[in-house]
Residue, then its C-alpha position, 0 to 999 in steps of 0.5 A: m538533500a534534506r531528509d523529509p521530516r515525515l520519515a521520522r514522524f511516521g517511523l518509515k525506513g525510507f521512501n517507497k517502503p511500506k509499513r504497517t500503520p500503528r493506531h490508525k482508525t481505517k487503514y492498515h498500511m502507509v508509505l511515503a511515496k516518491v516519484g521525482a521530486r514529488t512525495k505523498l503519504i499514502r495510507f491503504g488497506q481497509q482495517g478489519v477486512r480479510t483480503n487475498q483469501t483466494p486466487a479468485q479474490r485477487r483476480a477480482f481486485k486486480a480487475r476492479h482496480a486496474k486503472n488505479i494500479a496503472r497510475g503507479r506509485m502515487s496511488g493507494a491501489y498500486w501499493a495495495n496490489r504490491v503489499k496486500w494482494s501479492p500472490s505470496k499472501t494468498r491463503r493456501k488450502 
């Protein structure tokens, strides 16, 4: 099986392993998603926006993007849900 050249080009450790995006204008993270034989580079997380500050914000994100999260690994919302909106990232007061 040949390695995907995008792994080395973007400095990714493997498929389905998100990473902070260096020097990108609009997105914080990227991942080379793979499902079966399909691969897709996905950038997600808006630059400069404070996310996941409260549990209410997390609930609102999940409600707003539920259909896209359900699409699975090939959607940016799925990865944002896992990386940026996980409960462990919520600020505690």
